[in-house]
N, CA, C, O and the ligand as a Tripos MOL2 file, in Angstrom:
@<TRIPOS>MOLECULE
protein
  273   271    69     0     0
PROTEIN
NO_CHARGES

@<TRIPOS>ATOM
      1 N         -41.4620  147.0980   71.8640 N.3       1 MET1
      2 CA        -40.9980  146.3900   70.7080 C.3       1 MET1
      3 C         -41.7240  145.0390   70.5970 C.2       1 MET1
      4 O         -41.7420  144.2720   71.5600 O.2       1 MET1
      5 N         -42.2970  144.7540   69.4840 N.am      2 THR2
      6 CA        -42.9960  143.5170   69.3630 C.3       2 THR2
      7 C         -42.1270  142.4770   68.5980 C.2       2 THR2
      8 O         -42.4160  141.2820   68.6470 O.2       2 THR2
      9 N         -41.0780  142.9320   67.9030 N.am      3 MET3
     10 CA        -40.2700  141.9730   67.1610 C.3       3 MET3
     11 C         -38.9380  141.7190   67.8120 C.2       3 MET3
     12 O         -38.3250  142.6280   68.3730 O.2       3 MET3
     13 N         -38.4860  140.4810   67.7380 N.am      4 PRO4
     14 CA        -37.1480  140.1720   68.2680 C.3       4 PRO4
     15 C         -36.1050  141.0100   67.4840 C.2       4 PRO4
     16 O         -36.1590  141.1300   66.2600 O.2       4 PRO4
     17 N         -35.1750  141.5680   68.2410 N.am      5 SER5
     18 CA        -34.2250  142.4800   67.5930 C.3       5 SER5
     19 C         -33.2460  141.7670   66.6780 C.2       5 SER5
     20 O         -32.5060  142.4180   65.9400 O.2       5 SER5
     21 N         -33.2280  140.4580   66.7120 N.am      6 THR6
     22 CA        -32.2550  139.7330   65.9010 C.3       6 THR6
     23 C         -32.8440  139.2970   64.5450 C.2       6 THR6
     24 O         -32.1430  138.7150   63.7170 O.2       6 THR6
     25 N         -34.1390  139.5850   64.3300 N.am      7 LEU7
     26 CA        -34.7330  139.2320   63.0320 C.3       7 LEU7
     27 C         -35.0620  140.4850   62.2360 C.2       7 LEU7
     28 O         -35.4420  141.5170   62.7890 O.2       7 LEU7
     29 N         -34.9040  140.3670   60.9220 N.am      8 CYS8
     30 CA        -35.2730  141.4730   60.0550 C.3       8 CYS8
     31 C         -36.7620  141.6970   60.1410 C.2       8 CYS8
     32 O         -37.5180  140.7440   59.9560 O.2       8 CYS8
     33 N         -37.2290  142.9020   60.4120 N.am      9 PRO9
     34 CA        -38.6920  143.1390   60.5480 C.3       9 PRO9
     35 C         -39.3910  143.0170   59.1650 C.2       9 PRO9
     36 O         -40.6200  142.9740   59.1080 O.2       9 PRO9
     37 N         -38.6580  142.9660   58.1100 N.am     10 CYS10
     38 CA        -39.3010  142.8640   56.7980 C.3      10 CYS10
     39 C         -39.4220  141.4200   56.3610 C.2      10 CYS10
     40 O         -40.5280  140.9760   56.0520 O.2      10 CYS10
     41 N         -38.3290  140.6630   56.3200 N.am     11 CYS11
     42 CA        -38.3960  139.3110   55.7860 C.3      11 CYS11
     43 C         -38.2330  138.2460   56.8590 C.2      11 CYS11
     44 O         -38.2800  137.0550   56.5520 O.2      11 CYS11
     45 N         -38.0370  138.6570   58.1410 N.am     12 ARG12
     46 CA        -37.9580  137.7370   59.2610 C.3      12 ARG12
     47 C         -36.7050  136.8370   59.2150 C.2      12 ARG12
     48 O         -36.6310  135.8460   59.9420 O.2      12 ARG12
     49 N         -35.7650  137.1660   58.3990 N.am     13 ARG13
     50 CA        -34.5100  136.4150   58.4320 C.3      13 ARG13
     51 C         -33.6170  137.0730   59.4330 C.2      13 ARG13
     52 O         -33.8340  138.2360   59.7730 O.2      13 ARG13
     53 N         -32.5920  136.3580   59.9340 N.am     14 PRO14
     54 CA        -31.6710  136.9390   60.9030 C.3      14 PRO14
     55 C         -30.9470  138.1460   60.3320 C.2      14 PRO14
     56 O         -30.5900  138.1520   59.1540 O.2      14 PRO14
     57 N         -30.7300  139.1570   61.1400 N.am     15 LYS15
     58 CA        -30.0070  140.3230   60.7480 C.3      15 LYS15
     59 C         -28.8830  140.5820   61.7410 C.2      15 LYS15
     60 O         -28.8290  139.9820   62.8140 O.2      15 LYS15
     61 N         -28.0030  141.4720   61.3670 N.am     16 GLY16
     62 CA        -26.9100  141.8000   62.2760 C.3      16 GLY16
     63 C         -27.4130  142.5140   63.4730 C.2      16 GLY16
     64 O         -28.3900  143.2580   63.3970 O.2      16 GLY16
     65 N         -26.7410  142.2960   64.6240 N.am     17 ARG17
     66 CA        -27.1080  143.0150   65.8450 C.3      17 ARG17
     67 C         -26.9080  144.4910   65.6740 C.2      17 ARG17
     68 O         -25.8620  144.9220   65.1880 O.2      17 ARG17
     69 N         -27.9070  145.2970   66.0700 N.am     18 GLY18
     70 CA        -27.8150  146.7220   65.9590 C.3      18 GLY18
     71 C         -28.2150  147.2620   64.5600 C.2      18 GLY18
     72 O         -28.2310  148.4720   64.3350 O.2      18 GLY18
     73 N         -28.5300  146.3560   63.6510 N.am     19 LYS19
     74 CA        -28.9750  146.7730   62.3210 C.3      19 LYS19
     75 C         -30.5090  146.8610   62.3070 C.2      19 LYS19
     76 O         -31.1740  146.1270   63.0380 O.2      19 LYS19
     77 N         -31.0810  147.7680   61.4690 N.am     20 TYR20
     78 CA        -32.5110  147.8630   61.3810 C.3      20 TYR20
     79 C         -33.0950  146.7310   60.5280 C.2      20 TYR20
     80 O         -34.1480  146.1780   60.8450 O.2      20 TYR20
     81 N         -32.4010  146.4020   59.4570 N.am     21 LEU21
     82 CA        -32.8790  145.3710   58.5480 C.3      21 LEU21
     83 C         -31.6910  144.4550   58.1700 C.2      21 LEU21
     84 O         -30.5290  144.7700   58.4270 O.2      21 LEU21
     85 N         -32.0390  143.3060   57.5460 N.am     22 CYS22
     86 CA        -30.9800  142.4590   57.0610 C.3      22 CYS22
     87 C         -30.2800  143.1570   55.8820 C.2      22 CYS22
     88 O         -30.8010  144.1380   55.3530 O.2      22 CYS22
     89 N         -29.1460  142.6740   55.4830 N.am     23 ALA23
     90 CA        -28.3660  143.3530   54.3990 C.3      23 ALA23
     91 C         -29.1700  143.3750   53.1030 C.2      23 ALA23
     92 O         -29.1410  144.3700   52.3780 O.2      23 ALA23
     93 N         -29.8780  142.3070   52.8040 N.am     24 GLY24
     94 CA        -30.6280  142.2370   51.5810 C.3      24 GLY24
     95 C         -31.7210  143.2730   51.5120 C.2      24 GLY24
     96 O         -31.8420  143.9740   50.5070 O.2      24 GLY24
     97 N         -32.5340  143.3890   52.5720 N.am     25 CYS25
     98 CA        -33.5970  144.4010   52.6000 C.3      25 CYS25
     99 C         -33.0040  145.7990   52.6510 C.2      25 CYS25
    100 O         -33.5110  146.6980   51.9800 O.2      25 CYS25
    101 N         -31.9780  146.0060   53.4020 N.am     26 TRP26
    102 CA        -31.3580  147.3380   53.5590 C.3      26 TRP26
    103 C         -30.9280  147.8580   52.1650 C.2      26 TRP26
    104 O         -31.0900  149.0360   51.8480 O.2      26 TRP26
    105 N         -30.3760  146.9380   51.3470 N.am     27 GLY27
    106 CA        -29.8820  147.3600   50.0500 C.3      27 GLY27
    107 C         -31.0110  147.8030   49.1070 C.2      27 GLY27
    108 O         -30.7430  148.4710   48.1090 O.2      27 GLY27
    109 N         -32.2660  147.4410   49.4070 N.am     28 VAL28
    110 CA        -33.3920  147.7860   48.5230 C.3      28 VAL28
    111 C         -33.9510  149.1600   48.9020 C.2      28 VAL28
    112 O         -34.5940  149.8010   48.0710 O.2      28 VAL28
    113 N         -33.7300  149.6170   50.0950 N.am     29 LEU29
    114 CA        -34.2400  150.9380   50.5060 C.3      29 LEU29
    115 C         -33.6040  152.0360   49.6290 C.2      29 LEU29
    116 O         -32.4520  151.9200   49.2110 O.2      29 LEU29
    117 N         -34.3820  153.1040   49.3610 N.am     30 PRO30
    118 CA        -33.7700  154.2160   48.6440 C.3      30 PRO30
    119 C         -32.5880  154.7910   49.3950 C.2      30 PRO30
    120 O         -32.5360  154.7460   50.6240 O.2      30 PRO30
    121 N         -31.6440  155.3280   48.6510 N.am     31 GLY31
    122 CA        -30.4090  155.8590   49.2770 C.3      31 GLY31
    123 C         -30.6900  156.9150   50.3230 C.2      31 GLY31
    124 O         -30.0660  156.9180   51.3850 O.2      31 GLY31
    125 N         -31.6260  157.8160   50.0380 N.am     32 PHE32
    126 CA        -31.8690  158.9120   51.0160 C.3      32 PHE32
    127 C         -32.5090  158.3200   52.2860 C.2      32 PHE32
    128 O         -32.3070  158.8470   53.3800 O.2      32 PHE32
    129 N         -33.2790  157.2270   52.1450 N.am     33 THR33
    130 CA        -33.8630  156.6120   53.3450 C.3      33 THR33
    131 C         -32.7490  155.9450   54.1760 C.2      33 THR33
    132 O         -32.7550  156.0150   55.4050 O.2      33 THR33
    133 N         -31.7930  155.2970   53.4820 N.am     34 ARG34
    134 CA        -30.6870  154.6700   54.2200 C.3      34 ARG34
    135 C         -29.8320  155.7230   54.9250 C.2      34 ARG34
    136 O         -29.3900  155.5120   56.0540 O.2      34 ARG34
    137 N         -29.6020  156.8370   54.2690 N.am     35 ARG35
    138 CA        -28.7590  157.8990   54.8680 C.3      35 ARG35
    139 C         -29.4650  158.4580   56.1510 C.2      35 ARG35
    140 O         -28.8350  158.6840   57.1840 O.2      35 ARG35
    141 N         -30.7930  158.6630   56.0230 N.am     36 ALA36
    142 CA        -31.5150  159.2290   57.1730 C.3      36 ALA36
    143 C         -31.5060  158.2190   58.3100 C.2      36 ALA36
    144 O         -31.2930  158.6050   59.4600 O.2      36 ALA36
    145 N         -31.7300  156.9360   58.0300 N.am     37 LEU37
    146 CA        -31.7410  155.9350   59.0950 C.3      37 LEU37
    147 C         -30.3810  155.7280   59.7030 C.2      37 LEU37
    148 O         -30.2700  155.2920   60.8490 O.2      37 LEU37
    149 N         -29.3500  156.0310   58.9580 N.am     38 ASN38
    150 CA        -27.9600  155.8470   59.4880 C.3      38 ASN38
    151 C         -27.5560  156.9310   60.4710 C.2      38 ASN38
    152 O         -26.5960  156.7730   61.2250 O.2      38 ASN38
    153 N         -28.3140  158.0580   60.4580 N.am     39 ARG39
    154 CA        -28.0100  159.0820   61.4470 C.3      39 ARG39
    155 C         -28.5590  158.7230   62.7900 C.2      39 ARG39
    156 O         -29.7740  158.6400   62.9700 O.2      39 ARG39
    157 N         -27.6670  158.5030   63.7560 N.am     40 ARG40
    158 CA        -28.0870  158.0940   65.1000 C.3      40 ARG40
    159 C         -28.1460  159.3480   65.9640 C.2      40 ARG40
    160 O         -27.3430  159.5290   66.8790 O.2      40 ARG40
    161 N         -29.1240  160.2200   65.6530 N.am     41 ASP41
    162 CA        -29.2750  161.4420   66.4480 C.3      41 ASP41
    163 C         -30.5850  161.3590   67.2550 C.2      41 ASP41
    164 O         -31.1200  160.2640   67.4310 O.2      41 ASP41
    165 N         -31.0950  162.4580   67.7330 N.am     42 SER42
    166 CA        -32.2500  162.3950   68.6180 C.3      42 SER42
    167 C         -33.5020  161.9920   67.8570 C.2      42 SER42
    168 O         -34.4990  161.6050   68.4660 O.2      42 SER42
    169 N         -33.4630  162.0790   66.5330 N.am     43 ARG43
    170 CA        -34.6180  161.6770   65.7310 C.3      43 ARG43
    171 C         -34.5520  160.2140   65.2590 C.2      43 ARG43
    172 O         -35.4270  159.7510   64.5290 O.2      43 ARG43
    173 N         -33.5240  159.5120   65.6770 N.am     44 ALA44
    174 CA        -33.3150  158.1450   65.1720 C.3      44 ALA44
    175 C         -34.4710  157.2350   65.5250 C.2      44 ALA44
    176 O         -34.9130  156.4320   64.7030 O.2      44 ALA44
    177 N         -34.9560  157.3580   66.7310 N.am     45 HIS45
    178 CA        -36.0260  156.4330   67.1480 C.3      45 HIS45
    179 C         -37.3710  156.7160   66.4110 C.2      45 HIS45
    180 O         -38.0170  155.7800   65.9410 O.2      45 HIS45
    181 N         -37.7800  157.9720   66.3130 N.am     46 PRO46
    182 CA        -38.9840  158.2800   65.5100 C.3      46 PRO46
    183 C         -38.8220  157.7770   64.0410 C.2      46 PRO46
    184 O         -39.7870  157.3100   63.4360 O.2      46 PRO46
    185 N         -37.5870  157.8800   63.4800 N.am     47 ARG47
    186 CA        -37.3890  157.3760   62.1000 C.3      47 ARG47
    187 C         -37.5960  155.8660   62.0600 C.2      47 ARG47
    188 O         -38.1820  155.3350   61.1170 O.2      47 ARG47
    189 N         -37.1100  155.1790   63.0920 N.am     48 LEU48
    190 CA        -37.2540  153.7350   63.0930 C.3      48 LEU48
    191 C         -38.7220  153.3500   63.1750 C.2      48 LEU48
    192 O         -39.1570  152.3890   62.5400 O.2      48 LEU48
    193 N         -39.4910  154.1110   63.9650 N.am     49 ARG49
    194 CA        -40.9540  153.8590   64.0270 C.3      49 ARG49
    195 C         -41.5800  154.0830   62.6660 C.2      49 ARG49
    196 O         -42.4450  153.3100   62.2550 O.2      49 ARG49
    197 N         -41.1620  155.1270   61.9530 N.am     50 GLU50
    198 CA        -41.7010  155.3670   60.6080 C.3      50 GLU50
    199 C         -41.4270  154.1920   59.7090 C.2      50 GLU50
    200 O         -42.2920  153.7360   58.9610 O.2      50 GLU50
    201 N         -40.1970  153.7080   59.7970 N.am     51 LEU51
    202 CA        -39.8300  152.5290   58.9730 C.3      51 LEU51
    203 C         -40.7180  151.3360   59.3040 C.2      51 LEU51
    204 O         -41.2510  150.6920   58.4000 O.2      51 LEU51
    205 N         -40.8810  151.0390   60.5700 N.am     52 HIS52
    206 CA        -41.7070  149.8860   60.9590 C.3      52 HIS52
    207 C         -43.1220  150.0550   60.5960 C.2      52 HIS52
    208 O         -43.7830  149.0900   60.2120 O.2      52 HIS52
    209 N         -43.6450  151.3040   60.7040 N.am     53 ARG53
    210 CA        -45.0240  151.5460   60.3820 C.3      53 ARG53
    211 C         -45.2570  151.2440   58.8840 C.2      53 ARG53
    212 O         -46.2700  150.6500   58.5130 O.2      53 ARG53
    213 N         -44.3120  151.6580   58.0450 N.am     54 GLN54
    214 CA        -44.4950  151.4240   56.6010 C.3      54 GLN54
    215 C         -44.3330  149.9500   56.2700 C.2      54 GLN54
    216 O         -45.0350  149.4260   55.4050 O.2      54 GLN54
    217 N         -43.4010  149.2710   56.9600 N.am     55 LEU55
    218 CA        -43.2720  147.8560   56.7200 C.3      55 LEU55
    219 C         -44.5770  147.1140   57.0770 C.2      55 LEU55
    220 O         -45.0100  146.2110   56.3620 O.2      55 LEU55
    221 N         -45.1900  147.5250   58.2130 N.am     56 ALA56
    222 CA        -46.4210  146.8660   58.6430 C.3      56 ALA56
    223 C         -47.5650  147.1830   57.6810 C.2      56 ALA56
    224 O         -48.5000  146.3950   57.5420 O.2      56 ALA56
    225 N         -47.4880  148.3530   57.0110 N.am     57 ALA57
    226 CA        -48.5220  148.7430   56.0770 C.3      57 ALA57
    227 C         -48.3260  148.1350   54.7120 C.2      57 ALA57
    228 O         -49.1710  148.3030   53.8320 O.2      57 ALA57
    229 N         -47.2110  147.4210   54.5140 N.am     58 GLY58
    230 CA        -46.9560  146.7710   53.2520 C.3      58 GLY58
    231 C         -46.3620  147.6680   52.1750 C.2      58 GLY58
    232 O         -46.4220  147.3440   50.9890 O.2      58 GLY58
    233 N         -45.7770  148.8150   52.5950 N.am     59 VAL59
    234 CA        -45.1320  149.7170   51.6300 C.3      59 VAL59
    235 C         -43.8830  148.9890   51.0730 C.2      59 VAL59
    236 O         -43.0740  148.4720   51.8430 O.2      59 VAL59
    237 N         -43.7360  148.9520   49.7400 N.am     60 PRO60
    238 CA        -42.5400  148.3170   49.1850 C.3      60 PRO60
    239 C         -41.2730  148.9790   49.6930 C.2      60 PRO60
    240 O         -41.2170  150.1990   49.8470 O.2      60 PRO60
    241 N         -40.2550  148.1670   49.9530 N.am     61 LEU61
    242 CA        -38.9920  148.7110   50.4840 C.3      61 LEU61
    243 C         -38.4520  149.8310   49.6670 C.2      61 LEU61
    244 O         -37.9190  150.8010   50.2060 O.2      61 LEU61
    245 N         -38.5820  149.7130   48.3360 N.am     62 SER62
    246 CA        -38.0200  150.7130   47.4200 C.3      62 SER62
    247 C         -38.7530  152.0270   47.4970 C.2      62 SER62
    248 O         -38.2960  153.0240   46.9390 O.2      62 SER62
    249 N         -39.9010  152.0490   48.1890 N.am     63 GLU63
    250 CA        -40.6980  153.3030   48.2710 C.3      63 GLU63
    251 C         -40.7580  153.8600   49.6840 C.2      63 GLU63
    252 O         -41.4230  154.8690   49.9200 O.2      63 GLU63
    253 N         -40.0690  153.2150   50.6370 N.am     64 ILE64
    254 CA        -40.0920  153.6810   51.9990 C.3      64 ILE64
    255 C         -39.2730  154.9420   52.1560 C.2      64 ILE64
    256 O         -38.1240  154.9960   51.7170 O.2      64 ILE64
    257 N         -39.8460  155.9520   52.7740 N.am     65 ARG65
    258 CA        -39.0800  157.1420   53.0810 C.3      65 ARG65
    259 C         -39.3810  157.5760   54.5280 C.2      65 ARG65
    260 O         -40.5000  157.4230   55.0190 O.2      65 ARG65
    261 N         -38.3780  158.1070   55.1750 N.am     66 VAL66
    262 CA        -38.5320  158.5490   56.5470 C.3      66 VAL66
    263 C         -38.1050  160.0150   56.6450 C.2      66 VAL66
    264 O         -37.5150  160.5590   55.7120 O.2      66 VAL66
    265 N         -38.4070  160.6470   57.7820 N.am     67 SER67
    266 CA        -38.0780  162.0540   58.0080 C.3      67 SER67
    267 C         -36.5590  162.2300   57.8790 C.2      67 SER67
    268 O         -35.8010  161.3890   58.3610 O.2      67 SER67
    269 N         -36.1080  163.3190   57.2320 N.am     68 PRO68
    270 CA        -34.7050  163.5950   57.0800 C.3      68 PRO68
    271 C         -34.0400  163.9100   58.4030 C.2      68 PRO68
    272 O         -32.8380  164.1700   58.4440 O.2      68 PRO68
    273 ZN        -34.7830  141.4090   55.4470 Zn       69 ZN69
@<TRIPOS>BOND
     1     1     2 1
     2     2     3 1
     3     3     4 2
     4     3     5 am
     5     5     6 1
     6     6     7 1
     7     7     8 2
     8     7     9 am
     9     9    10 1
    10    10    11 1
    11    11    12 2
    12    11    13 am
    13    13    14 1
    14    14    15 1
    15    15    16 2
    16    15    17 am
    17    17    18 1
    18    18    19 1
    19    19    20 2
    20    19    21 am
    21    21    22 1
    22    22    23 1
    23    23    24 2
    24    23    25 am
    25    25    26 1
    26    26    27 1
    27    27    28 2
    28    27    29 am
    29    29    30 1
    30    30    31 1
    31    31    32 2
    32    31    33 am
    33    33    34 1
    34    34    35 1
    35    35    36 2
    36    35    37 am
    37    37    38 1
    38    38    39 1
    39    39    40 2
    40    39    41 am
    41    41    42 1
    42    42    43 1
    43    43    44 2
    44    43    45 am
    45    45    46 1
    46    46    47 1
    47    47    48 2
    48    47    49 am
    49    49    50 1
    50    50    51 1
    51    51    52 2
    52    51    53 am
    53    53    54 1
    54    54    55 1
    55    55    56 2
    56    55    57 am
    57    57    58 1
    58    58    59 1
    59    59    60 2
    60    59    61 am
    61    61    62 1
    62    62    63 1
    63    63    64 2
    64    63    65 am
    65    65    66 1
    66    66    67 1
    67    67    68 2
    68    67    69 am
    69    69    70 1
    70    70    71 1
    71    71    72 2
    72    71    73 am
    73    73    74 1
    74    74    75 1
    75    75    76 2
    76    75    77 am
    77    77    78 1
    78    78    79 1
    79    79    80 2
    80    79    81 am
    81    81    82 1
    82    82    83 1
    83    83    84 2
    84    83    85 am
    85    85    86 1
    86    86    87 1
    87    87    88 2
    88    87    89 am
    89    89    90 1
    90    90    91 1
    91    91    92 2
    92    91    93 am
    93    93    94 1
    94    94    95 1
    95    95    96 2
    96    95    97 am
    97    97    98 1
    98    98    99 1
    99    99   100 2
   100    99   101 am
   101   101   102 1
   102   102   103 1
   103   103   104 2
   104   103   105 am
   105   105   106 1
   106   106   107 1
   107   107   108 2
   108   107   109 am
   109   109   110 1
   110   110   111 1
   111   111   112 2
   112   111   113 am
   113   113   114 1
   114   114   115 1
   115   115   116 2
   116   115   117 am
   117   117   118 1
   118   118   119 1
   119   119   120 2
   120   119   121 am
   121   121   122 1
   122   122   123 1
   123   123   124 2
   124   123   125 am
   125   125   126 1
   126   126   127 1
   127   127   128 2
   128   127   129 am
   129   129   130 1
   130   130   131 1
   131   131   132 2
   132   131   133 am
   133   133   134 1
   134   134   135 1
   135   135   136 2
   136   135   137 am
   137   137   138 1
   138   138   139 1
   139   139   140 2
   140   139   141 am
   141   141   142 1
   142   142   143 1
   143   143   144 2
   144   143   145 am
   145   145   146 1
   146   146   147 1
   147   147   148 2
   148   147   149 am
   149   149   150 1
   150   150   151 1
   151   151   152 2
   152   151   153 am
   153   153   154 1
   154   154   155 1
   155   155   156 2
   156   155   157 am
   157   157   158 1
   158   158   159 1
   159   159   160 2
   160   159   161 am
   161   161   162 1
   162   162   163 1
   163   163   164 2
   164   163   165 am
   165   165   166 1
   166   166   167 1
   167   167   168 2
   168   167   169 am
   169   169   170 1
   170   170   171 1
   171   171   172 2
   172   171   173 am
   173   173   174 1
   174   174   175 1
   175   175   176 2
   176   175   177 am
   177   177   178 1
   178   178   179 1
   179   179   180 2
   180   179   181 am
   181   181   182 1
   182   182   183 1
   183   183   184 2
   184   183   185 am
   185   185   186 1
   186   186   187 1
   187   187   188 2
   188   187   189 am
   189   189   190 1
   190   190   191 1
   191   191   192 2
   192   191   193 am
   193   193   194 1
   194   194   195 1
   195   195   196 2
   196   195   197 am
   197   197   198 1
   198   198   199 1
   199   199   200 2
   200   199   201 am
   201   201   202 1
   202   202   203 1
   203   203   204 2
   204   203   205 am
   205   205   206 1
   206   206   207 1
   207   207   208 2
   208   207   209 am
   209   209   210 1
   210   210   211 1
   211   211   212 2
   212   211   213 am
   213   213   214 1
   214   214   215 1
   215   215   216 2
   216   215   217 am
   217   217   218 1
   218   218   219 1
   219   219   220 2
   220   219   221 am
   221   221   222 1
   222   222   223 1
   223   223   224 2
   224   223   225 am
   225   225   226 1
   226   226   227 1
   227   227   228 2
   228   227   229 am
   229   229   230 1
   230   230   231 1
   231   231   232 2
   232   231   233 am
   233   233   234 1
   234   234   235 1
   235   235   236 2
   236   235   237 am
   237   237   238 1
   238   238   239 1
   239   239   240 2
   240   239   241 am
   241   241   242 1
   242   242   243 1
   243   243   244 2
   244   243   245 am
   245   245   246 1
   246   246   247 1
   247   247   248 2
   248   247   249 am
   249   249   250 1
   250   250   251 1
   251   251   252 2
   252   251   253 am
   253   253   254 1
   254   254   255 1
   255   255   256 2
   256   255   257 am
   257   257   258 1
   258   258   259 1
   259   259   260 2
   260   259   261 am
   261   261   262 1
   262   262   263 1
   263   263   264 2
   264   263   265 am
   265   265   266 1
   266   266   267 1
   267   267   268 2
   268   267   269 am
   269   269   270 1
   270   270   271 1
   271   271   272 2
@<TRIPOS>SUBSTRUCTURE
     1 MET1         2 RESIDUE 1 A MET
     2 THR2         6 RESIDUE 1 A THR
     3 MET3        10 RESIDUE 1 A MET
     4 PRO4        14 RESIDUE 1 A PRO
     5 SER5        18 RESIDUE 1 A SER
     6 THR6        22 RESIDUE 1 A THR
     7 LEU7        26 RESIDUE 1 A LEU
     8 CYS8        30 RESIDUE 1 A CYS
     9 PRO9        34 RESIDUE 1 A PRO
    10 CYS10       38 RESIDUE 1 A CYS
    11 CYS11       42 RESIDUE 1 A CYS
    12 ARG12       46 RESIDUE 1 A ARG
    13 ARG13       50 RESIDUE 1 A ARG
    14 PRO14       54 RESIDUE 1 A PRO
    15 LYS15       58 RESIDUE 1 A LYS
    16 GLY16       62 RESIDUE 1 A GLY
    17 ARG17       66 RESIDUE 1 A ARG
    18 GLY18       70 RESIDUE 1 A GLY
    19 LYS19       74 RESIDUE 1 A LYS
    20 TYR20       78 RESIDUE 1 A TYR
    21 LEU21       82 RESIDUE 1 A LEU
    22 CYS22       86 RESIDUE 1 A CYS
    23 ALA23       90 RESIDUE 1 A ALA
    24 GLY24       94 RESIDUE 1 A GLY
    25 CYS25       98 RESIDUE 1 A CYS
    26 TRP26      102 RESIDUE 1 A TRP
    27 GLY27      106 RESIDUE 1 A GLY
    28 VAL28      110 RESIDUE 1 A VAL
    29 LEU29      114 RESIDUE 1 A LEU
    30 PRO30      118 RESIDUE 1 A PRO
    31 GLY31      122 RESIDUE 1 A GLY
    32 PHE32      126 RESIDUE 1 A PHE
    33 THR33      130 RESIDUE 1 A THR
    34 ARG34      134 RESIDUE 1 A ARG
    35 ARG35      138 RESIDUE 1 A ARG
    36 ALA36      142 RESIDUE 1 A ALA
    37 LEU37      146 RESIDUE 1 A LEU
    38 ASN38      150 RESIDUE 1 A ASN
    39 ARG39      154 RESIDUE 1 A ARG
    40 ARG40      158 RESIDUE 1 A ARG
    41 ASP41      162 RESIDUE 1 A ASP
    42 SER42      166 RESIDUE 1 A SER
    43 ARG43      170 RESIDUE 1 A ARG
    44 ALA44      174 RESIDUE 1 A ALA
    45 HIS45      178 RESIDUE 1 A HIS
    46 PRO46      182 RESIDUE 1 A PRO
    47 ARG47      186 RESIDUE 1 A ARG
    48 LEU48      190 RESIDUE 1 A LEU
    49 ARG49      194 RESIDUE 1 A ARG
    50 GLU50      198 RESIDUE 1 A GLU
    51 LEU51      202 RESIDUE 1 A LEU
    52 HIS52      206 RESIDUE 1 A HIS
    53 ARG53      210 RESIDUE 1 A ARG
    54 GLN54      214 RESIDUE 1 A GLN
    55 LEU55      218 RESIDUE 1 A LEU
    56 ALA56      222 RESIDUE 1 A ALA
    57 ALA57      226 RESIDUE 1 A ALA
    58 GLY58      230 RESIDUE 1 A GLY
    59 VAL59      234 RESIDUE 1 A VAL
    60 PRO60      238 RESIDUE 1 A PRO
    61 LEU61      242 RESIDUE 1 A LEU
    62 SER62      246 RESIDUE 1 A SER
    63 GLU63      250 RESIDUE 1 A GLU
    64 ILE64      254 RESIDUE 1 A ILE
    65 ARG65      258 RESIDUE 1 A ARG
    66 VAL66      262 RESIDUE 1 A VAL
    67 SER67      266 RESIDUE 1 A SER
    68 PRO68      270 RESIDUE 1 A PRO
    69 ZN69       273 GROUP 0 **** ****
């Protein structure tokens, strides 16, 4: 992990512990992306990597999608 877990990887503002993004950025993600990211199953970590890869690539939050 290259980013402190307490900062939003998108806007660098503080986020809740255990949350992927701050509340503001989370609310901009498409609903199906939020639902997929909320599933804490064996695919949760690969999904998080997909999210971070797209954030690093500059994909708009509203267009980010991860594996179901
Ligand atoms: Zn944010």
